C-alpha positions as CSV (number, residue, x, y, z in Angstrom):
1,M,-19.6,12.2,0.2
2,K,-16.9,9.5,-0.2
3,K,-14.7,9.7,-3.3
4,H,-13.9,6.6,-5.3
5,H,-11.1,7.9,-7.5
6,I,-7.5,8.8,-7.4
7,K,-6.0,12.2,-8.1
8,V,-2.3,12.4,-8.9
9,L,-0.9,15.8,-8.1
10,I,2.2,17.6,-9.3
11,I,3.3,19.7,-6.3
12,A,5.9,22.5,-6.7
13,G,7.1,25.4,-4.6
14,I,7.1,23.7,-1.2
15,I,7.4,26.1,1.6
16,S,8.5,25.0,5.1
17,F,7.4,27.1,8.1
18,G,7.4,26.1,11.8
19,G,7.7,22.4,11.0
20,M,4.8,22.5,8.6
21,A,5.2,22.2,4.8
22,Y,2.8,24.1,2.5
23,A,2.5,23.7,-1.3
24,D,2.9,27.0,-3.1
25,Y,0.8,25.6,-5.9
26,Y,-0.2,22.2,-7.3
27,K,-1.7,20.9,-10.5
28,V,-3.9,17.8,-10.9
29,N,-2.0,15.7,-13.4
30,I,-4.4,12.8,-13.8
31,I,-7.6,11.4,-12.2
32,F,-8.5,7.8,-12.6
33,G,-11.1,5.3,-11.3
34,H,-14.7,5.4,-10.3
35,K,-16.9,3.7,-7.8
36,G,-17.2,0.0,-8.6
37,T,-15.8,-3.5,-8.5
38,E,-14.4,-3.7,-12.0
39,S,-10.6,-3.5,-12.6
40,G,-9.5,0.1,-12.4
41,N,-12.4,1.1,-10.1
42,F,-12.5,1.4,-6.3
43,M,-14.7,0.9,-3.3
44,S,-13.0,3.0,-0.5
45,P,-9.4,3.6,-1.8
46,E,-7.4,4.1,1.3
47,G,-3.6,3.8,0.8
48,I,-1.2,4.4,-1.9
49,A,2.4,3.5,-2.8
50,V,4.6,4.3,-5.7
51,D,7.6,2.1,-6.9
52,I,10.8,3.4,-8.5
53,L,9.3,3.0,-12.0
54,N,6.4,5.3,-10.9
55,N,3.8,2.5,-10.9
56,I,1.0,3.3,-8.5
57,Y,-0.4,0.7,-6.0
58,V,-3.7,1.6,-4.5
59,V,-5.4,-0.1,-1.5
60,D,-8.9,-0.9,-2.6
61,R,-10.2,-1.7,0.8
62,D,-13.8,-2.7,0.3
63,N,-12.9,-4.8,-2.8
64,H,-10.3,-6.6,-0.8
65,R,-7.4,-6.0,-3.2
66,I,-4.5,-3.9,-4.2
67,Q,-4.6,-2.5,-7.7
68,K,-1.5,-1.6,-9.7
69,F,-1.5,1.2,-12.3
70,D,1.1,2.8,-14.5
71,S,2.0,6.4,-14.1
72,N,-0.8,7.5,-16.4
73,G,-3.4,5.6,-14.4
74,N,-3.8,2.6,-16.7
75,F,-4.7,-0.6,-14.9
76,I,-1.9,-3.2,-14.9
77,K,-2.9,-5.9,-12.4
78,Q,-4.7,-6.8,-9.2
79,I,-3.0,-8.3,-6.2
80,G,-5.1,-10.2,-3.7
81,K,-8.8,-11.0,-3.6
82,N,-11.8,-11.5,-1.3
83,C,-11.8,-15.1,-0.2
84,L,-11.6,-17.2,3.0
85,V,-8.8,-19.7,2.3
86,G,-5.6,-19.2,0.3
87,N,-2.5,-17.1,0.3
88,E,-4.0,-14.6,-2.1
89,C,-6.9,-13.8,0.3
90,L,-7.0,-10.2,1.7
91,S,-9.5,-8.9,4.2
92,W,-10.1,-5.2,4.1
93,P,-6.5,-4.2,3.4
94,T,-5.2,-1.2,5.3
95,G,-1.8,-0.4,3.8
96,V,0.7,-1.1,0.9
97,A,4.4,-0.6,0.4
98,V,6.8,-1.6,-2.4
99,D,10.5,-2.2,-1.9
100,S,13.4,-1.7,-4.3
101,S,13.0,-5.3,-5.6
102,Y,9.4,-4.6,-6.4
103,N,8.1,-6.9,-3.6
104,V,4.7,-5.7,-2.4
105,Y,3.8,-5.6,1.3
106,I,0.1,-5.5,2.3
107,S,-1.5,-5.2,5.7
108,D,-5.0,-6.1,6.4
109,T,-7.6,-6.4,9.2
110,E,-6.8,-10.1,9.8
111,K,-3.7,-8.9,11.9
112,R,-1.2,-9.9,9.2
113,I,1.2,-8.5,6.7
114,K,1.5,-10.4,3.4
115,K,4.4,-10.2,1.0
116,F,4.0,-10.7,-2.7
117,D,6.4,-10.5,-5.6
118,S,6.0,-8.0,-8.5
119,D,3.8,-10.5,-10.4
120,G,1.4,-10.8,-7.5
121,N,2.6,-14.2,-6.3
122,F,2.5,-14.8,-2.6
123,I,5.9,-15.1,-0.8
124,D,5.3,-15.0,2.9
125,E,3.2,-13.5,5.8
126,V,3.7,-12.3,9.3
127,R,0.9,-12.4,11.9
128,Y,0.5,-10.4,15.1
129,D,-2.1,-9.9,17.8
130,K,-2.9,-6.3,16.8
131,R,-3.9,-4.8,13.5
132,P,-1.2,-3.1,11.5
133,L,-2.1,0.2,9.9
134,N,0.9,1.8,8.1
135,I,3.7,0.3,6.1
136,V,7.1,1.7,5.4
137,V,9.9,-0.1,3.5
138,D,13.4,0.5,4.8
139,S,15.8,1.7,2.1
140,F,18.8,-0.1,3.4
141,N,17.5,-3.7,3.2
142,T,14.0,-4.7,2.1
143,T,12.7,-4.6,5.7
144,A,9.1,-3.5,6.0
145,T,8.0,-1.8,9.2
146,F,4.4,-1.9,10.2
147,N,3.0,0.3,12.9
148,Y,0.1,-0.1,15.2
149,Y,-1.2,2.4,17.8
150,K,1.6,1.7,20.3
151,G,4.5,1.5,17.9
152,V,4.6,-2.2,17.3
153,R,7.0,-3.1,14.5
154,M,6.5,-6.3,12.6
155,G,7.8,-7.3,9.3
156,F,10.5,-9.0,7.2
157,G,14.1,-8.3,8.1
158,R,17.3,-8.9,6.2
159,Y,17.5,-12.2,4.3
160,G,13.8,-12.7,4.7
161,R,13.8,-13.2,8.5
162,R,10.5,-12.4,10.2
163,S,10.5,-10.0,13.1
164,I,8.0,-8.6,15.6
165,R,8.9,-6.2,18.4
166,Q,7.4,-3.5,20.6
167,S,8.9,0.0,20.0
């Protein structure tokens, strides 16, 4: 059965053994969201990112949006929507990342990465011929790295320059 909620865990006592890490114990801190299309609910939550203020960004794939919550699970805002034309349109988003300037990077199945500011305003996008799956933001410069099956990197480099390369 598919779950349509988010669990925030507090993990302590991490043990590393043979390259694997195990949690000694964990405690569920909060659970939020249910199945649905309303703000704060999800249809296939898939990815998650946390900014330096502990705001939580959740990929709500089948609702074609990213939802932003505070650290207690209270809904703050939605970024993106299901539409055909417009910079705010997302199509089954697959990943989310947030940089130190609170810019939000979103990958979706339309073979693109979109960049939004912290208020959800569109900034830019990068397109490629393959679907990006994962997003990581570089801590040294606001570069976002997006991986496909064969290590393709695409994103926004220093000073906002776009880049695409095969790893």
